[in-house]
KOLKEVO-305458 format. One line per field, with one value per residue (C-alpha): residue number from 0; x, y, z; residue in one letter. Coordinates in steps of 0.25 Angstrom, whole numbers, padded with zeros to 4 digits, m for minus. Example, Ala and Ser with C-alpha at 12.3 -4.5 7.8 and 13.67 -1.06 7.14 Angstrom:
BEGIN
seq 0  1
x 0049  0055
y m0018  m0004
z 0031  0029
type A  S
//
This chain:
BEGIN
seq 0  1  2  3  4  5  6  7  8  9  10  11  12  13  14  15  16  17  18  19  20  21  22  23  24  25  26  27  28  29  30  31  32  33  34  35  36  37  38  39  40  41  42  43  44  45  46  47  48  49  50  51  52  53  54  55  56  57  58  59  60  61  62  63  64  65  66  67  68  69  70  71  72  73  74  75  76  77  78  79  80  81  82  83  84  85  86  87  88  89  90  91  92  93  94  95  96  97  98  99  100  101  102  103  104  105  106  107  108  109  110  111  112  113  114  115  116  117  118  119  120  121  122  123  124  125  126  127  128  129  130  131  132  133  134  135  136  137  138  139  140  141  142  143  144  145  146  147  148  149  150  151  152  153  154  155  156  157  158  159
x m0016  m0003  0009  0024  0028  0043  0047  0033  0033  0041  0043  0030  0023  0031  0028  0013  0013  0021  0010  m0001  0005  0006  m0009  m0017  m0028  m0019  m0025  m0018  m0019  m0011  m0001  0001  0003  0014  0021  0019  0012  m0001  m0013  m0016  m0002  m0003  m0017  m0012  0000  m0009  m0019  m0007  m0001  m0015  m0016  m0002  m0006  0005  m0006  m0016  m0025  m0027  m0029  m0029  m0019  m0026  m0022  m0026  m0023  m0034  m0043  m0041  m0031  m0020  m0013  m0004  0001  0012  0008  0017  0010  0015  0007  0007  0015  0005  m0006  0001  m0007  m0020  m0017  m0012  m0025  m0033  m0025  m0026  m0042  m0041  m0044  m0034  m0022  m0016  m0005  m0001  0013  0018  0032  0045  0051  0045  0031  0023  0014  0014  0002  0000  m0013  m0020  m0029  m0037  m0031  m0023  m0036  m0039  m0025  m0025  m0038  m0033  m0020  m0029  m0038  m0026  m0020  m0032  m0031  m0026  m0012  m0007  0004  0007  0008  0017  0011  0018  0011  0016  0018  0022  0022  0035  0032  0021  0020  0012  0020  0034  0039  0042  0046  0060  0062  0058  0069  0062
y m0006  m0007  m0005  m0002  0011  0013  0019  0025  0034  0047  0058  0065  0052  0050  0065  0063  0050  0056  0067  0057  0049  0061  0065  0056  0067  0077  0083  0080  0095  0098  0087  0093  0107  0102  0095  0106  0096  0097  0091  0082  0076  0072  0067  0058  0053  0049  0042  0034  0031  0025  0018  0012  0008  0016  0024  0014  0023  0036  0034  0040  0037  0034  0034  0020  0023  0034  0024  0014  0005  0006  m0007  m0010  m0024  m0030  m0045  m0055  m0068  m0081  m0088  m0102  m0098  m0103  m0094  m0080  m0073  m0078  m0074  m0061  m0058  m0062  m0054  m0042  m0042  m0039  m0024  m0023  m0027  m0015  m0022  m0036  m0039  m0052  m0053  m0062  m0068  m0077  m0071  m0070  m0059  m0045  m0038  m0024  m0022  m0012  m0015  m0008  m0015  m0028  m0036  m0034  m0037  m0050  m0054  m0051  m0060  m0071  m0070  m0071  m0082  m0090  m0088  m0100  m0100  m0090  m0097  m0086  m0071  m0061  m0048  m0035  m0023  m0009  0000  0012  0016  0023  0025  0020  0025  0018  0024  0027  0041  0039  0052  0052  0038  0041  0037  0040
z m0074  m0067  m0076  m0077  m0071  m0068  m0081  m0083  m0071  m0070  m0060  m0062  m0059  m0047  m0042  m0045  m0037  m0025  m0024  m0025  m0014  m0005  m0007  m0016  m0016  m0022  m0035  m0048  m0051  m0038  m0041  m0055  m0049  m0040  m0051  m0061  m0071  m0078  m0070  m0082  m0082  m0067  m0070  m0082  m0073  m0062  m0071  m0077  m0063  m0059  m0072  m0070  m0056  m0049  m0042  m0037  m0029  m0023  m0008  0006  0017  0030  0044  0048  0063  0063  0057  0068  0062  0072  0070  0058  0057  0048  0046  0039  0034  0030  0020  0013  0001  m0010  m0004  m0002  m0013  m0008  0006  0002  m0005  0007  0016  0007  0009  0024  0027  0037  0028  0021  0014  0010  0005  m0001  0006  0006  0018  0029  0027  0014  0016  0024  0028  0034  0041  0049  0061  0072  0083  0087  0088  0074  0070  0078  0072  0058  0060  0066  0053  0043  0051  0048  0033  0025  0021  0031  0040  0049  0052  0059  0063  0067  0072  0068  0080  0073  0058  0055  0040  0032  0017  0006  m0005  m0008  m0012  m0027  m0032  m0025  m0030  m0044  m0054  m0067
type X  X  X  X  X  X  X  X  X  X  X  X  X  X  X  X  X  X  X  X  X  X  X  X  X  X  X  X  X  X  X  X  X  X  X  X  X  X  X  X  X  X  X  X  X  X  X  X  X  X  X  X  X  X  X  X  X  X  X  X  X  X  X  X  X  X  X  X  X  X  X  X  X  X  X  X  X  X  X  X  X  X  X  X  X  X  X  X  X  X  X  X  X  X  X  X  X  X  X  X  X  X  X  X  X  X  X  X  X  X  X  X  X  X  X  X  X  X  X  X  X  X  X  X  X  X  X  X  X  X  X  X  X  X  X  X  X  X  X  X  X  X  X  X  X  X  X  X  X  X  X  X  X  X  X  X  X  X  X  X
//
């Protein structure tokens, strides 16, 4: 159940989320102690944020290079306009693809994907170019990750 949030979220919600972003395994009791709030309050807030869809899952952040996924590629895809949604759904099913974005500009879809090596990337590009409705792709390989953050820090930006 996703719902409206902006006016429904307060500074305590933001501080709870900030702590969960830093360590999703942190106990609610520990968070409550840090914030000087009863554990039951933190528990109810987290339950509510999950129900609203603000917190979608609790997860681990992996070092993909240590798992052998050394290549990160940014892939721009041009699609026959009437079939963008269909193509996006299909591209989303590939294990290598970690993000699919519907974008404006010369291209229609942007992908972020991870590969073990350049051969795997090359085979992936060849595969998607055979898909119906894909006109062309442009691929950039990431040399160095300067910043990679999955979530923004929300507490400093919280406006009440």
